[in-house]
N, C-alpha and C positions, 0 to 999 in steps of 0.2 A: 398608375396609382396616385390618388389624390387625397386631400383631406388634411388630417392633423400633421402628417409627416411631409406634406408638400407634394410636388410632381416628380415623377421618376421616369426613366426611359423604358420604352417597351422593348422586348427582346429583339435582337437583330440576328437574322439568319443569313446574312450576306456580308462578306468582307473582301477587301482587296489587300494584298500583300505585295510590296515591291522592294527591289534592291538594285542599285547600280553597281556593277562590278567591272574590274579590268584585270584580265588574266594574261599570262605570258605563254601558256601552253595549253593544249587541249585538255579539258576538265570534264569528267563525268559527274553529274549530280542526279540525285533521286529525291522524290517527294511523296508524302502521304497526307491525305486530308480526310475529313469525316465522311461526307457523301460524295460531292463533286468538287474537284479542284482542277480547274482549267489553267494551263500554263501558256504564257505569251512570252516570246522572245523577241525583243525589239518591236513589240506591237503585233507580231504574227503569232497566231494561235497554233500550238502543236496539236496536230491531228491524231486521232486514235485514242486508245485506252492506255498508252504508254505512261509510265511514271518515272521515266529515266531519259536523260538527254545529255549529249556531249556538247559543251560550249567550246567554241573555237577562240583562239587568241584575239584579244582586242577588248573594246569597251562594250558592255551588254547591259541592257535594262531587263531584268526579270520581273514579270508581273503574274501573280496567281489570283484567280477569281474563285473564291471559295463559297459554295452555296450548301446550306444544310436544311433539313426538314424541321428539326425540332431541338437542335443543340447549338452550343456556342461554335461559331467558325473558328478553326484552328488549323495550323499547318506545321508540318515537320519537313525540313529540307536538310539533306545530307550531301556534303561535297566540300572540297577544299575551299576554304574562305567563305563558305556559305552557311555553315551550321550554326554559328554563333548569332546572337541578336544584333551585333554591331552593323549599322547601316540599313537594317530592315525598317520598313515603315508600314503602317496599316491605315486603312481608310474604310469608311462605310459608304462614301458617295463618290470617291475618286477625285474629290476637290480638296477637302481638308485632310491632311496626313498627320500621323502621329507616330511616336516610337512604338515598337511592338512590346507587348508584355509577355514575359516568358518565365518559366520555372523548370528546373532540371527534372522534376518528378513527372513532367508530361513528355519527356523525350522518348516516348515509345508509342506506336500507332494505337495500341489497345487502350491507352489511358487518355481520355478526353478531359479538358479542364472542368467540365460540369458533370462528370461521372460522380456517382455517390462514392465517397471515400471512407465512410465510417466503418469502424470494426464492431463486431458483436462480441460481447464479453459476458460470460455466464456469472451471475451473482446468486449465491445460495442464501437461503433464509438465515437471518441473524437470530430470530426468536419467533416462536409460535404463541399465540394467545387464544387458547380454547375458551370462548366467552359464554356460549350456551350449548349445553348438551353436546360437548365435544371434549376430546382428550387426546393425549399423545400416547400411543401404544406401540412399543417395539419400533420406534423411529418413524411411525406413521401417524398422520393426522386423521383421526376418526371423528366424523361428524354424524350425530344421530338425527332423528326426525325433527324438523323445525330448528335444527341447531345452526350455529355459525361460529366461525373462528377468523382471526386476523393473522396474517403473516407479515412480519416486519423484515424487509430486505436491507434495512440500515442506510443504504446508498440511495439517494434520490436521483433518478436518471429517467431517460426516455427509453422505452423498450417494450417488450412483450413478455407476459407471464406464461410459463409452461407447467402443466400439471399432468401427472399420470394418475387417473382416477378409476376406481372400481365402485359401482353402485347403481342405484335406480333412482327414478324421479328427476327433478330438475335441479341444476345448480344456478345460483345467481351470484353476481359479483359487483363489488364496488372498489374503486381505488382512491387513494388520496396521498397528498404530500405530508399530511399530519394524521395523527390518530383521530383527532376530532373530525376531520373531514371524511375519513373512511367510514366512521360510524354514523355519519349523517344519512338519513333515509329520505329526505325531502329532495326530489329531483329538481325543484326550482332552484336549489342552492348548488347544484352540480356545476363545476367549472369545466368539465369535459363531458363529451357525449356519453350517455349510459351504455354500459356493456350488455350485450345480448345474453339471455339465459341459454344454458346448454342442457339438452335432454340426455341423460345417461342411459346406456344401452344394457347394462347388466354385465358387461365384459370390460376388461381393462381398456381404457382409451386414453389417448393423449389429447389434451385440450390446450390450444394456443389462443390466448386472448388478443384482441386487437391492440395496436400500439397505443400506449398512453404514457404520460409523465406520472411517476408514482414512487413511493417508498413503501406504502402499505397496500395490501389487497385483502378485502373481506370476502370470504366464501360462505354462502348460506345454502343449506341443503334442504330440499323438500322432503325427501325420505332419509335414507342413511347412505353414507359413502365412506370410502377409505382412500386417502391421498397418499400414495407411496413415495412420490417425489414432487418437488416444486423448485422452480428456478426462475430467475428474472434475466431474460436475455437483453442486456442493456446495450444501447447503440452509442458508441463513443467515438469522438473525433480522434484520429491517431496523432499523438504528439510525442516529442522527445522532451523529457524533463531535464532541462539544462541547468537551471539554478538550483543550488542546494543550500539549506540552512538548517542548523540545529543549535540549540542553546541549553544552558543548565536549567531553564524553567520549562517544565512540562506543559504548563498552561499556554505559554507563548508558542511552543512547538505545535500544540493542537490548533491554536488560532491560525498559524501559518499553514498547516496542512489543510484545514477546512476552507481557507481562502483559495488555495490552489484547486481543491476539489470543486468549489463553487464555480470558479472560472472555467474549469475544464468541462464540467457538466453543461455549461451554457455555451460551449463552443461547438458549432456545427456549420463549417464553411465560413461562417462569420462569428464574431463575438456577439451573441444574442443577449437580449435583455433577460429573458427567462425561458423556461421550458414548458411551463403549463400555460402561461399567459405572459407575453404575447407571442413568444417564439418568433420574434422579428429582430432584425438589426436596426437599432436606432443610433443616430449620429453620436450623441453624448455617451451612450453606453459603449459603443464600439470603440471610440477613441480612448476613453478612460480605461477600458479593459486592456487595450493594447499597451498601456503604460506598464502593466504587469505581465501580460501574455508574451510580449516580445522578449522578455528576459526569462520567464519561466519555461516557455516553449520554443521561442525563436522561429516561429512560422511566419516568414516574411510575406508569403502569398496571402495568408489569412489576414495579416495586417493591412496589406493593400486592398483587400476586398472591403474592409471597413472604411478605409480612406475614400474609396470610390463612392460608397453610399452616403458618406458624410458630406461630401461636396454636393453642390447644386448641379443640375444637369447642364449640358452645353447650352450656350446662349440663353441663360436663365431670364425669367420675367418675374415681376413682383408677385404674380399669381402663383408662382412656384413655391413661394414661402409658406411653409406650414407653421412650425414653431420658429419664430423669427430669429432666435439666437442659435439654433441647433447647427446650421451650417458653419458657424464660426468655430466650432470644435475642430473642423477639419484641418485647418492650418496649424493648430496646436499639435495635432497628430502627425502632420507632415514633418514638422521640425523634430519631434520625437523620433520618428522613423529614420530621418537622415542621421541623427546623432547615433542611434542604435546600430544601424547597418552600414552607414557611410556611403550610401549609394544615391548619388544625385539623380540618377535615372528615374527614380520613383516620382520625384517632384516634376521632372521633365515630361513624364507620361501624362500628367494631369495639368501641365503648365497653362494650357488655354483655359481650362475650366477654373483654375485658381484665379487667373487674371480677370476672367469674365465675372466670377462671383464677387470679387472685391469691387469691380466697377459697378455691379448692381447695387451693392451696399452704399457706394458713394453716391449713386443716383437717388437714394431715398433718405439721405442725411438732410436734416433741416438746417436753419440758419446758424444753429449752434454746433452743428456736426453730429446731431443725435439721430438715432433710429428709433422709431416708435413701433408699437404693436399693430398699427393701422393696416399696413399692407398685408399682414399674414392672416391666415385662417384661424390661428390659435393664440397668438401672442407669445409672451415670454414664459419659459418653463426652466427654472434653474435646477429643478429637482422637486421633490414632493414636500420638503420641509419648508413651507411658506406661511405658517400660521402667523408669523411676524412680518409677512411680506417677502418680497415685493409683489404687487399686483401683477397679474399676467397682462393687463391692459395698461396702456400709457407708455411711459419712458422709464424703463428700469435701469438704474445706474450700473448694475453689473454687466448688462448687455452693452453699454457704451464702453466700459472697460475692456470687454472682450473684443469689441471692434477695434479699439486702440491697439490691443495686443496683436490682432490680425494684421494691421497695417505694419507693425514693427516686424512681424515674421515675414510679411510680404516683401518688405525691404531686404530682409536677411537673404531670402531666396533670390530676389532680383540681383543682388550682388554676386551670388553664386552662379547665376545664369549669365553674369557679365552684361547686365543691362542697367548701366548707372542712371539713365534717365528715369527708368521705371522705379528704381530704388529711391531716387530723390522725391518722386511723386508720392510714394507711400510714406516716406519720412516726413514730408510736409503735411500730409493728411494726419499722421500720428501726432506731430507736434501741435497742430491746431486743435485736435480733439482732446489731447491731454490738457491743454489750457482750459477748454470748456468744462471738462470733467471736474477739474480741481475747483473751478469757479462756482459751478452749480451744485456739486454733490459732496464735496468735502466739508464736513462740519467741524470747525476749529474748536467749538465748545465741547463737543462729544469726542473729538479726535478720532473720527471714523467717517466712513462714507454712508450717507443716507440712502433710503431705498430708491428715490428718484421722484418722478412726477406720476400722479395717478391719472386715470382716464379723463378726469375733468380738468387736468392741467394744474392741479394743486400739488405742492410739494408734500411728499410723504417723508416726514422727518424721522420716522422710525429707523432703527438700526437692525439689520439682519446680517447673517454671516456671509451671504453670497458675494456681495460687493467687496468684502474685506479680503476674502481669500483670493478672488480674482486680481485685486489690486496688488497683493503681495506677489503673485505669480507674474504679473505684468510689470513689476517694478515701479508701481505707482504709489504704493502705501509708504508714507515717510517712515524710514527705518527708526528714527528716534522715538517713534510712538509704538514700536512693536510691543514693548513690555506693558504699556498701558492697555493695548488691545487685548492681550492675553490674560492680563490680571484684573482689569477693571471693565472692559467692554463685553467680551464674549461670555464671561460667567454670569452676566446679568441680562443677557438676551432672553426674553420669555420663550419657553418651549425648546430652548437650545439643546437640552439634555433629555427632552421628552419626545421629540419628533425628529427622527434621524433618517435621512434618505440616502440615495445612491450617489450623491455628489461628494461623499466624504473622502474618496480616493484623491480627488482634486484638492480638497481642503487640507488633508493631512500632508500633502506635498507642500502646501503653503506653510503649515506648522514647521515642517523640517527646514524649509528655506529660511524662515524667520529665526531659526536656532531654538525652537521650542519643542524639540522631539520629546522631551520629558513629559510634556502635557498630552501627548498622543495616548500613552499607555493607560493612564487611569480611564480615559474615555473609551478606549478599545476594550479594556476589561469589563467596564460597567455595561457595555452595550453588546458587543460581539461575544465577549466571554459569557455574559449572562445568557445569551441565546443558546450557546453550546451547553451550558449547565442545565437548560431546560430539556436537553435531549435531542436537539436538532443537529443535523450533520452538514447542512449547507446554510448560507446566509441569505436572508430574504430581501425583497425590494425595499422594505421600509421597516424601521424598528419603532416600537412604542413601548419602551421597557417599563413604564409605570402603569400601563393598561392591564386589564385582566387577561387571562389566557385566551378566552374567546375573542375579546376585542383586538388582541394582537394579530388575529388572522383576518380581520375585516379590511376590505379595500374596495374602492368604488361602490361603497354602501352595500357590498355583497359579503355574506358571512365567511366565505373562503376565497375571496377575491385576491388576497395577497399572494404574490408569487413567492414561494419559500426557497427558491433558488434563483438568484439574480446576480449575473456575473459582475456587474459594477460594484456590488458590495463585497465581492470577494477581493477587491483591489486594496481596500484599506489595510488589512493585515500585512499585505506585501509592502506597501508604502512605509508602514511602521518599521518594518525590518530594513528594507533597502535604503531608505532615505533617512530613517530615524536612527536605529541602532548602528547601522554600518556607515551612515552619513555619505552615501554614494552621490557623486555629482560628476559632471563632465563639462569640459570647456566647449563652448560653441564656436570658438575661433580656432583652436587647435584640437580637432575632434579626436585625436589619439591621446589626449591627456585627460586623466581621471583623478578624482579626489576621493579620499576616504576620511571621514571624520567620525571615528567610532565613539559611541556613547553607550557603554555597557550598563549603566545605571545599576539596577539590582542584580544583574547577571554576573555569574562567576566566569563564564566562558561562552564563546560563540565560535562556530566553525562552518565552513561551507565553501561555495564558489559562486562567483558572479560571471556570467557570460558577457563578453564584450566582442566587438567585431574582430579583434586580434586573437581571440582565444578565451581563456578563463583566468580571472584573478581569483586565486585560492587563498583563503585566510584561515587561521587558527589563532584566535585572540583570547587573552585572559586580561584580568585587571593589571597584571604585572607587565604584560607585553604580548609575546606570541610570535608568530611567523606569518609571512605573506609571500606568495609566489606570483610573479607577473609574467605574461607571455611576451614574446618578441614583438617589437613594433609599436609599443605604447610607452607612456610615461605615467607613473602613478605617484601622486603626492598624498601623504598621509600626515594627519595632525589634528589639532582641535579646531573646530569651526570658528571659535571666537578669536583665534590667533590670526594675525595679518599674514603671516607666512607659514607654510607647512613645516612641520618638524623634520620630516624626511622626504626626499625625492628619489625615486628609483627609475633609471632610464634603460636598464638592460634586463634582458630575460634572466630570471633566476629566483632563488628563494632567499629571503632576507629575514634576519632576526630583529624583532622590535623590543625595545625595552624603555 
């Protein structure tokens, strides 16, 4: 695949798995593979169709050659000292070897890693709208000649509509994410393929429409018909809802629930961008979504899938660059993943690709250490809110800050991998790049970072929000100017409250880090809250709160081009709660230590639980105090963010009273 997203790997249907073992007694082991799994013991192939063998005492090298026709190569091995992932390696060519990727859910022969895992959930109509020559009679939808009606299922999902119908003539159908879209008759403006007409037989028949993304379905009848039942068979990714939150404010609770629903709807093997368009995993969307999804659902395999596509392919070339800054989201995601799950194996699985990617970026840095849009097919895309810049072409300052942050994270992992020379290399790259960033892009008069250089090499002195929040996240923005930024700079950026895109999960994390959680909620209420007040149930790819109703649905110059369910914009309410109200943070040096800096603001109480790798931190907080329960194996510090030391520190499992 190439173009705007860069180059990606083709499917591989051949893999080698190996492990060196030393056993003291005869040991029987068994194996299962998808199509053909040939076993070699110390280089000799085991003949026949057997899938069981007895190893003799001593040192042995096991090698499995797995070939498939159309699915991901996989292997299950059962036997003493062989069943776990420890010591196993995998290779596509027998030359380069890597750690194996594994998950307990696949520990049965009938479940392959690329099998479809979605569940089908029946959603019944929330409301019927008999619009022309139609009515509801005794619980049935009756549509007369040339009549039509709309069914609202309330939930926007991917799935199939099922109807039981009695009548004659033809039925025609349209679907939509909004009422405006479903009422549109112009096929030029359809965002999904038109649905086929159905000829009625005069007898009761079940109609199953093709799979689409929808909330609404319009049914038009050529003659007359009676619909006795209607349902929406939605396809959902199975998740466990781990994190819980409830507050004294119903509006905030609705924002929280809608954010979860938006992210869940957009989850199908990956954290996708949207379900109507594009229904693809994008680097930025996948990583930003994992910031919330890893706590809400805790699906580590899902998170790893996103990390894999966010990275560049093995042995990357400059021609592999689509959006020049998108692969830089990957390392931000790897650090988040390590802190959330505490498993260094994930970074080791992709270590070669991480190192190769950073080396590629190092190779395209100019004399100042900057990367430009020139090598990529698309340039820089920080999100869609770029009316104030930066330009996609040239040298965007936020992209240089992201690269600096990547070198810092690269050094962090190199130390964990016990590779001090590699860590020093990345630290040196970061130090030099930081010096250039501050010299070229920090404007002391405006006390903010400028957009960068345009395509002609001229400085773009305008201020947009993208460089500011990345600088806060990367610890480049001078803390002494935080108040100035939030009180004088951001409020005066043109279009800042008029054009809101999917990067706000990142930006709100910067708000919280800068101690400005109180500024998140007016923004959240004015934009996300306004969207819910208009009757929507998921959050879209982009917000234009000051535009007309019809204009709010326009995207890519198409009347209904806007995706009305975009996972990335479900993250902002999560961040507002997790890092704003609860003030959750975690040490990256002692990763079993957590911080809570609660700010209840207008709330009388909040309660719920936060999943951490050690278990759950459960809280029930009021303005006067409350209680907190912590699991075994972690330390929790609680207090105000502005205080240098936490008010309380809890080191043992138990429930504690706060006052």
